[in-house]
GUPALUM-820928 format. One record per residue: x, y, z of N, C-alpha, C in turn; residue in one letter. Coordinates in steps of 0.2 Angstrom, whole numbers, plus 5000, padded with zeros to 4 digits. Layout:
REM GUPALUM-820928
XYZXYZXYZA...
***
This chain:
REM GUPALUM-820928
511050244846510250254843510250274836X509850224833509850244826509450304825X509350324818508950384816508150364817X508050324816507250294816507150304824X507550274829507350274835507250344839X507750384837507850454838507250494836X506850484830506150514828505750494832X505750424835505150404839505250424845X505750444847505850474854505650534855X505750574849505650644849504850644849X504550604845503750604844503550584850X503750534854503650534860503550584866X504050614865504350664870503750724869X503550744862503250794861502550774862X502250714861501650674863501550694871X502050674875502050674883502050754884X502350804880502350874882501650894881X501250894876500550914874500150884880X500250814881499850784885500050824893X500550844894500750874900500350944901X500450984895500051044894499351034896X498950984893498250974893498050944901X498450914905498350904911498450964915X498951004914499051064918498451124918X498051124911497651164910497051144914X496951074915496451044919496551064926X497151054929497351074935497251144937X497451184933497251254933496551294934X496151244930495351254931495151244937X495351164938495051144945495351194952X495951204951496251254957495951324957X495751344951495351414951494751414954X494451354952493651344953493651354961X494151334965494251334973493751394975X493951444972493651514975492951524972X492851504965492251524962491651474965X491751414968491251374972491251364978X491651414981491651404988490851454991X490451424995489851444996489951525000X489551554999489551635002489851664998X490051735002490351784998491051775000X491451764996492151744996492551804999X492451874996492751934998492551945005X491951925008491851935014492151895019X492051835017492551775021493351805022X493651825016494351845016494451905021X493951965019494052015023493851995031X493551955032493351935040492751975043X492451945048491951995051492152055054X491652095054491852175056492252205050X492452195045492652225039492152275036X492452345034492052375031491952375024X491352395022491052385016491652385010X491952455011492552465006492952415006X493252385012493752345011493452285007X492752255009492552195005492452214998X492352264996492252294988492852284985X493552314989494052314986494452244985X494352194990494352134988494052094981X493352114981492952084976493352114971X493452174969493752194963494352174962X494852164967495552134965495452064963X495052014966494951954963494451954957X494152014955493751994949493051954951X492951964957492351924959491551954955X491652014953491052034950491052014941X491451974940491451964933491251884931X491151864926490951794925491551744926X491351684927491951644928492451624923X492351634918492751624912493151684910X492951754912493351804912493951794917X493651784924493951784928494651734928X494351674926494951624925495451654920X495251684914495651704909496251754911X495851804915496351854919496851824924X496651764928496951734933497551704928X497351664924497851624920498351664915X498151714913498751764909499151804915X498851814920499351834926499951784928X499651724928500051674930500551674924X500351664919500951664914501451724912X501151774915501551834915502051834920X502051794925502451784931502151814937X501551854937501251874942500751824945X500951794952500551744955500051784960X500051844960499651894964499851894971X499351914976499451934982499151894988X499551874994499051844999498551895002X497851865002497351905004497551915012X498051875015498051905023498651945024X499251925021499751965024499952015017X499652015013499652065006500452055003X500751995005501251975003501351944995X501751964991501651934984501751854985X501451824982501351744984501951714980X502351744975502951714973503451724977X503551764982503951764987503751724994X503051724993502951675000503051614998X502951594993503051514991503751494989X504151534985504751524983505351494987X505451504991506051474997505651415001X504951415001504551365005504551315000X504451314994504451264989505051234988X505651264988506351224987506451194994X506151215000506351185006505851115006X505351115003504851055002505151014998X505551034993505850994987506450964990X506851004994507450974998507150925002X506750925007506350885012506150815007X505850825002505650764999506050724996X506550754992507050734989507450694994X507650715000508050685005507650615007X507050635009506550585010506550525006X506450525000506450474995507150444994X507650484993508350454993508350394998X508150425005508350375010507850305009X507250325007506750285006506950225000X507350254994507450204989508050164992X508550184995509150144997509050105001X508650095006508450055012507850015008X507350045006506650015002507049954997X507449974992507749914987508049864992X508549894997509049844999508649805004X508149815007507649765011507149715007X506949745000506649714997507049654993X507749664992508249634989508249564993X508449585000508549535005508049505005X507449525005506749475006506649435001X506749454995506749414987507349354988X507849374990508349324989508349264994X508049295001508049255007507249235007X506949215002506249205002506049155006X505449165011505149125017505749105022X506149145022506549135028506449185034X506849195039506749235045506849315042X507349305037507449385035506849415032X506649375027506049385023505449405028X505249365032504749375037504849445041X505449455043505749505048505649565043X505849575037505849625032505149655032X504649595029503949625028503649645034X503949625040503449635046503749715048X504349725046504549805047504149855041X504149815036503749855031502949875033X502649825036502049825038502049875045X502449875048502649925054502749995052X503150005046503150075043502550095040X502150055037501650095034501150105038X500950065044500450065050500650125054X501250145056501250195060501150265058X500850305061500750375059501350425059X501450475054501950495054502150545059X501550575062501650615068502050585074X501750525075502050485080502850455079X503050435073503650425071504150485072X503850545070504250605070504350615079X503750605083503950635090504350575093X504350515091504850465094505450485091X505650495086506350505083506550565087X506150625088506350685092506650665099X506150625102506250595109506950555109X507050515103507650485106508350505103X508250545098508950575096509050635096X508550675098508650745100508650765107X508150735112507950745118508450705122X508450635121508850585125509650585124X509750565117510450575115510750645112X510450675111510550755110511150735104X511050695099511350705092511050745088X510450775087510250805082509750855084X509650915081509250965083508650955082X508250975087507550955087507050985082X507051055079506651075075507051135071X506751165067507051215062507451195056X507651255052507951235046508651255048X509151225045509851235045510251205040X510851165042511151115039510851055038X511351005036511150935035510850905042X511050925047510850885053510150905055X509850965052509150975052508650945050X509050915044508750885039508450815040X509050785043509050705046508450675047X508150705054507650685057506950695053X506750755050506150755046506250705039X506850695036506950645030506750585033X507150565038506950495040506150485041X505850535044505150525046504850515040X504850565035504450565029504650495025X505150475025505450415021505250355023X505050345030504850285032504350245029X503750275029503150245025503350235018X503750275014503850255008504450185008X504850185013505250125013504850055013X504250065016503850015017503549975011X503250045006503050015001503449994995X504050034995504550004990504849944992X505049924997505249874999504749804998X504149824999503649764996503549764988X503549814985503549814978504249784975X504749784978505549764976505349694976X505149674982505249594984504749564978X504149584977503649544972503949554965X504149604963504449624957505049574956X505549574961506149524959505949464960X505449434964505249364965504849344957X504649384954504349374948504849354942X505349414943505949414938506349344939X506449334945506949284946506749204945X505949214943505749144941505749144934X505949174930506049184922506649144920X506449124913506949084910507649114909X507649164907508149194906508849214913X508449194919508749194925509149144925X508749094923508949014925509549004920X509449024914510049024908510649064911X510549124914511149164916511549124921X511149094926511349054932511748984928X511348954924511748894919512448894917X512548974914513048994911513649014915X513549014921514049014927514149084927X513549124927513649194930513649194937X514049244941514049264947513549274950X513349264957512749284960512549364960X513049394962512949474961512649494954X513049474949512949484942512249464940X511849404942511349374941510749434944X510949454950510449504955510449564951X511149604951511149674949511049684942X511349644937511349654931510849624927X510449564929509949524925509249544929X509349524935508649534939508449604940X508749624944508549704946508449754941X508749744935508749814931508049794927X507849724926507249704922506649714928X506749714935506249724940506049794942X506449844938506549924941505749954940X505449924933504849964932504349974937X504149934940503549944945503949974951X504649974952504950004958505050074955X505150094950505150164947504450194948X504050164946503350194946503150204954X503250154957503150174966503550234968X504150234965504550294967504350364966X504150354959503850424956503250444961X502850384962502150404965502250434972X502850404975503050424982503250494983X503750514977503850584978503450614977X502950624973502350664972501950664978X501950604982501550604987501950654993X502550624994502950664998502850754998X502950774991502950844989502150874993X501550824991501050864994500750835000X501050795003500950765010501450775016X501750825015502350835020502050885026X501350895025501050945031501250925038X501150855040501250825047502050845049X502250815044503150825046503350885046X503250935042503351005042503151035049X502551015050502251035058502651015064X502750955063503050925069503750955070X504150955064504850975065504851065063X504351085063504451175062504751185055X504651135049505051145044504551195039X504951235037504651305033504551285026X504051245026503851215019503251235016X503051205010502251225007501851185010X502151125014501551095018501251125024X501751175027501351205032501051265030X501351295025500851345021500251335019X500251285016499651245015499151255021X499351215025498851215031498651285035X499151325035499051385037498551435033X498651425026498051455021497451435022X497451365024496651335025496351365031X496751365036496451395041496351465042X496751495038496651575038496151595031X495951535027495551545022495951595016X496551595015496951625011496851605004X496251605001496151574994496551594988X496751654988497351654983497851614983X498151614988498751574991498651494990X497951474992497751404991497851384984X497651424979497551414973498151404970X498651464971499351424968499651364971X499551364977499851304980499551244976X498851234976498551184973498951164966X498951214962499051214956499851194955X500351224959500951204960501151134961X500751104967500951044969500550984964X500051004961499650954956500250944949X500451004948501051014942501650964943X501850984950502350944951502350864951X501850854953501550774953501550744946X501250804942501150774935501950774931X502250824934502850814928503250764931X503350734938503650674940503450614937X502650614936502550564933502750554924X502750614921503050604914503750584914X504050604918504750594919504850514921X504350484924504350414926504250364920X503750404915503550364909504050364904X504450414904505050424899505650384901X505650384908506250334910506150274909X505550244909505350164906505750154900X505850184895506250144890506950154891X507250194895507950184897508050124900X507550104905507550054910507549974906X507149984902506949914898506849924890X507449894887507349924879506749884876X506449844879505949814876505249854875X505249914879504749964878504850014873X504550024869504550064862504250114864X504550174859504250244860503550244854X503150204855502550214852502050254854X
***
């Protein structure tokens, strides 16, 4: 890599970094506004019916509800940047402890689900594109539609019934070793398999019709070399985009899967916080999940230039 290319790459990374910071600031404003725009007295909602006036006033003072919006936001943001995420309004447990291991569990689940989806999605998409308009093509696309159409909770329950109840191969719920991760990972990954397979097929069909593919074949390149070295590499950009979006979706959309399998992740915590109206926890969760999605998108953008040298750091 030449000096000029390195300078362009560094400048590109700096721009993406400042862009990410700007996005995170916007996300923090939206997350903090959750409490500000909730109708009624937030302190009274958190304290619950029948609470004493002193309890309500204590909550109002803790959340700085008696101060203007910009003052409250600056105090909240300063507290987060210093590492203090606050406390749960319900359990009074530090939010950092409440979220920490749950976020890692959701990250583990989403990572396993997207890995499962990448392998089978690309495999099925390749088969469908290579055997275009064949029974394999139609069957693969039918499976993709099935995977997209089936509700996640139904898939999870069916997998539990077959592999945990009937065959007794895997545990039903809870967290433990790899065996506990298999069923929820398959459940959360099936929808992504369908999308990745369809995008892989469409992208591969477009690339396989290019002139350089016909030239590679004319030169006598083997079929695997044409597919994996020339076609798949140049078809990866839309596939990587889909994978990045799916990973972000799985991070924020794992509520049903975590509920069905009693998986202790941020999805279940988010749902519990909504029902309990634990606004301080909801604010941090919204900020964390949105920031995770934004960071994944930046990493996907950076990966484009490594996958396709025609894309420059402009």
